[in-house]
C-alpha positions as CSV (number, residue, x, y, z in Angstrom):
1,M,15.7,11.7,35.2
2,K,15.6,8.6,37.5
3,T,13.6,10.6,40.1
4,Y,11.2,11.7,37.4
5,L,10.7,8.1,36.2
6,L,10.0,6.9,39.7
7,I,7.5,9.6,40.4
8,T,5.8,8.9,37.0
9,S,5.6,5.2,37.7
10,F,4.0,5.8,41.1
11,F,1.3,8.1,39.5
12,F,0.9,5.7,36.6
13,Y,0.0,2.6,38.6
14,S,-2.0,4.7,41.1
15,F,-4.0,6.0,38.1
16,L,-4.6,2.6,36.7
17,N,-5.9,1.3,40.1
18,Y,-8.2,4.3,40.5
19,A,-9.6,4.7,37.0
20,Q,-11.4,1.4,36.6
21,D,-13.6,2.7,33.7
22,F,-11.0,5.0,32.1
23,Q,-11.3,5.2,28.3
24,G,-10.8,7.6,25.5
25,F,-9.7,8.0,21.9
26,A,-7.0,9.9,20.0
27,I,-6.9,11.0,16.3
28,Y,-3.5,10.9,14.5
29,Q,-2.5,12.4,11.1
30,S,0.3,10.8,9.1
31,K,2.7,12.5,6.8
32,S,5.5,10.8,4.7
33,N,8.5,12.6,3.2
34,F,9.4,10.3,0.3
35,D,12.0,11.1,-2.3
36,I,10.0,9.9,-5.3
37,K,11.9,9.5,-8.6
38,L,10.0,9.0,-11.9
39,D,11.4,7.9,-15.2
40,S,12.1,11.2,-17.0
41,T,12.0,9.5,-20.4
42,R,8.3,8.6,-20.0
43,F,7.0,11.7,-18.1
44,S,7.2,15.4,-18.7
45,K,8.1,17.7,-15.8
46,D,4.4,18.7,-15.4
47,Q,3.4,15.0,-15.3
48,Q,6.1,14.2,-12.8
49,K,4.9,17.1,-10.5
50,A,1.3,16.0,-10.8
51,M,2.2,12.4,-9.9
52,K,4.3,13.4,-7.0
53,D,1.5,15.7,-5.6
54,R,-1.0,12.9,-5.9
55,M,1.2,10.4,-4.2
56,K,1.9,12.9,-1.4
57,M,-1.9,13.4,-1.0
58,F,-2.6,9.7,-0.7
59,S,0.2,9.2,1.8
60,E,-1.5,11.5,4.2
61,K,-3.8,9.4,6.3
62,T,-5.9,9.6,9.5
63,Y,-5.9,7.0,12.2
64,E,-8.0,6.5,15.4
65,L,-6.7,5.0,18.6
66,Q,-9.4,3.9,21.0
67,F,-8.0,3.0,24.4
68,S,-8.8,1.8,27.9
69,K,-6.3,1.3,30.8
70,T,-4.6,-1.7,29.1
71,E,-6.4,-2.3,25.8
72,S,-6.7,-0.5,22.5
73,I,-8.0,-0.6,18.9
74,Y,-6.1,1.2,16.2
75,Q,-7.2,1.6,12.6
76,E,-7.2,3.9,9.6
77,E,-10.1,6.1,8.8
78,E,-11.2,5.4,5.2
79,K,-11.0,8.2,2.7
80,I,-13.7,8.8,0.1
81,A,-12.2,9.1,-3.4
82,Q,-12.7,12.5,-5.0
83,P,-14.0,12.9,-8.5
84,G,-11.3,12.1,-11.1
85,Q,-9.2,10.1,-8.6
86,G,-10.3,6.7,-9.9
87,G,-10.6,5.1,-6.4
88,R,-8.5,4.8,-3.3
89,M,-4.7,4.5,-3.6
90,R,-2.7,2.7,-0.9
91,M,0.9,3.5,-0.2
92,F,3.6,1.2,1.3
93,G,4.4,2.1,4.8
94,G,4.8,0.9,8.4
95,F,1.5,2.5,9.6
96,N,-0.9,0.4,7.4
97,A,-2.6,-1.1,10.5
98,G,-5.7,-2.9,9.3
99,I,-7.5,-3.4,12.7
100,L,-4.9,-3.6,15.4
101,Y,-5.8,-4.7,18.9
102,K,-3.3,-4.4,21.7
103,D,-3.3,-5.7,25.2
104,V,-0.4,-4.1,27.0
105,K,-1.1,-6.0,30.2
106,S,-0.6,-9.4,28.6
107,K,1.9,-7.9,26.0
108,R,0.2,-9.3,23.0
109,Y,-1.6,-8.1,19.8
110,V,-4.1,-9.2,17.3
111,N,-4.0,-7.6,13.8
112,Q,-6.8,-8.2,11.3
113,K,-5.5,-7.4,7.8
114,E,-6.4,-8.1,4.2
115,S,-3.5,-9.0,1.9
116,F,-3.9,-10.0,-1.8
117,S,-7.7,-10.4,-1.3
118,K,-7.4,-12.7,1.7
119,N,-8.2,-12.0,5.4
120,F,-5.6,-12.8,8.0
121,L,-5.6,-12.6,11.8
122,I,-2.1,-12.1,13.0
123,K,-1.6,-13.1,16.7
124,D,1.7,-12.5,18.3
125,S,3.6,-10.9,21.2
126,L,4.1,-7.1,21.3
127,P,7.6,-6.0,20.2
128,V,9.8,-4.9,23.0
129,Y,11.4,-1.5,22.4
130,E,14.6,-0.4,24.2
131,W,13.5,3.2,24.8
132,K,16.1,5.8,25.6
133,F,14.8,8.7,27.7
134,E,16.0,12.0,26.4
135,D,16.2,15.4,28.2
136,E,14.1,17.3,25.6
137,T,10.4,18.4,26.2
138,K,7.8,20.2,24.1
139,M,4.2,21.1,24.1
140,I,1.8,19.2,21.8
141,G,-1.6,21.0,22.2
142,E,-2.1,21.5,25.9
143,N,0.1,18.5,26.9
144,L,3.7,18.6,28.1
145,C,5.5,15.8,26.2
146,F,8.8,14.1,26.8
147,K,11.2,12.6,24.2
148,A,12.2,9.0,23.9
149,T,14.2,7.3,21.1
150,T,14.9,3.8,19.9
151,Q,15.7,1.9,16.7
152,K,13.7,-0.6,14.6
153,E,14.7,-3.2,12.1
154,V,12.6,-3.1,8.9
155,P,12.7,-4.7,5.4
156,N,15.0,-2.9,3.0
157,M,12.5,-2.3,0.2
158,R,12.4,-0.5,-3.1
159,M,9.2,0.1,-5.0
160,R,9.4,0.3,-8.8
161,G,7.3,-0.6,-11.8
162,P,8.2,-2.8,-14.8
163,G,11.9,-2.3,-15.6
164,S,15.1,-4.1,-16.5
165,R,16.8,-7.0,-14.9
166,G,19.7,-4.8,-14.0
167,N,17.5,-2.8,-11.6
168,Q,16.2,-6.0,-10.1
169,E,19.8,-7.3,-9.6
170,A,20.7,-4.0,-7.9
171,N,17.7,-4.5,-5.6
172,D,18.7,-8.1,-4.8
173,S,22.2,-7.0,-3.8
174,L,20.8,-4.8,-1.0
175,P,20.8,-6.0,2.6
176,K,17.4,-7.6,3.4
177,T,16.9,-5.4,6.5
178,K,18.0,-2.0,7.8
179,L,17.7,0.0,11.1
180,I,15.6,3.1,11.2
181,A,15.5,5.7,13.9
182,I,12.3,6.0,16.0
183,T,11.4,9.2,18.0
184,A,8.4,9.3,20.3
185,W,6.9,12.2,22.3
186,Y,4.8,11.0,25.2
187,T,2.7,12.8,27.8
188,P,2.4,11.6,31.5
189,D,-0.8,13.8,31.5
190,I,-2.4,10.7,30.1
191,P,-0.6,7.9,32.0
192,I,-1.4,4.9,29.8
193,N,1.3,2.6,28.4
194,N,0.1,2.9,24.8
195,G,0.4,4.7,21.5
196,P,-0.3,4.5,17.8
197,S,0.5,1.5,15.6
198,N,2.3,-1.2,17.6
199,Y,4.2,1.3,19.7
200,W,3.9,1.1,23.5
201,G,6.1,0.9,26.6
202,L,6.4,4.5,27.7
203,P,5.0,6.1,30.9
204,G,2.3,8.1,29.0
205,L,0.3,8.2,25.8
206,I,2.5,8.7,22.7
207,L,1.2,11.9,21.0
208,E,3.9,12.1,18.2
209,L,5.9,9.4,16.5
210,N,8.6,9.7,13.9
211,E,9.4,6.4,12.1
212,G,12.1,7.0,9.5
213,K,10.5,9.5,7.0
214,T,7.0,9.1,8.3
215,Q,5.4,11.1,11.1
216,L,2.3,10.5,13.1
217,L,0.9,13.5,15.1
218,C,-2.0,13.5,17.5
219,T,-4.5,16.2,16.5
220,K,-7.4,15.4,18.9
221,I,-7.9,13.6,22.3
222,V,-11.2,12.8,24.0
223,L,-11.2,11.3,27.5
224,N,-14.1,9.5,29.2
225,S,-16.8,10.5,26.7
226,K,-20.4,9.7,27.5
227,E,-20.5,7.2,24.7
228,K,-18.8,3.9,25.8
229,L,-16.2,2.6,23.4
230,N,-16.2,-1.1,22.3
231,I,-12.6,-2.2,22.3
232,D,-13.1,-5.8,21.1
233,E,-10.5,-8.2,19.8
234,P,-11.0,-8.8,16.1
235,T,-11.8,-12.4,15.1
236,K,-12.0,-12.7,11.3
237,G,-9.3,-14.2,9.2
238,K,-6.8,-17.1,8.9
239,V,-4.8,-17.2,12.2
240,V,-1.0,-16.8,11.6
241,T,2.0,-15.4,13.5
242,Q,3.7,-12.2,12.3
243,N,6.6,-14.2,10.8
244,E,4.2,-16.5,8.9
245,F,2.2,-13.5,7.6
246,D,5.5,-11.8,6.5
247,E,6.6,-14.9,4.6
248,I,3.2,-15.3,2.9
249,T,3.1,-11.7,1.7
250,Q,6.8,-11.7,0.6
251,K,6.3,-14.9,-1.4
252,K,3.1,-13.4,-3.1
253,A,4.9,-10.1,-3.8
254,K,7.8,-12.0,-5.4
255,E,5.3,-14.0,-7.6
256,M,3.6,-10.8,-8.7
257,M,7.0,-9.1,-9.5
258,E,8.1,-12.1,-11.6
259,M,4.7,-12.1,-13.4
260,Y,4.6,-8.4,-14.2
261,G,8.1,-7.0,-13.6
262,G,10.3,-8.7,-16.3
263,D,11.8,-7.1,-19.3
264,R,9.3,-5.3,-21.5
265,K,9.0,-5.7,-25.2
266,K,9.8,-2.8,-27.5
267,G,6.8,-0.5,-27.8
268,E,5.2,-1.5,-24.6
269,R,4.4,1.3,-22.1
270,G,5.1,1.1,-18.4
271,M,5.8,3.2,-15.4
272,R,8.9,3.0,-13.2
273,I,8.9,4.5,-9.7
274,M,11.6,4.4,-7.2
275,I,11.4,5.6,-3.6
276,A,14.8,6.5,-2.3
277,D,16.1,6.5,1.2
């Protein structure tokens, strides 16, 4: 394994020095395996199945990663709502990227996101992942991929609708964060230090990523197309750090929960959803 990494590093840096104008893009499909529990006192079995099927459909997203030697732009491809869907539905998840610019050479990122109808420009250092190189390999398309694993600390969240204070107290008793397992499959065939979302740091492009119960799988790669890509750093929004953005959104989410999530009066209708680990 050490010999392989040394050889890979040699070709990696040789490739970067040679391919001055190297660029390309990769398409990723996401899929989430949530255990969705609905309030059985309010929904029939058919209604529960229809709701679960719909939430599953909207959790399946398509992302595009445009990349050069050291820079990239990563964003979700917008879906057009089908008749009867009533618009676009967003799901909570770690892969909701906004417009994410990464510069792996300077180890920084800029993320343009909209939250609660306000535009933010998150500027911060790229996270450092302690990757463990595994012995397993597999083919993804025509590319030989190698396995690497790590862990990531994420908020310990529950999503629910209006309900009782007892449920809120149960949520409040949970630890604020938890560790989830991350598995990446990368290919030295495309020796760039990049990948989907904010993942990077491996000697090859990440083609598959498993983050907890969510998977990202590369379904298409185009290298050095005739049309030049514009990998420009986004500039719109209030400039904040990642910690500042997290504090703002958590405070706003708590305000919304207090406003709409208290005890309901008798006769009022509501929906309670829980996504279990």
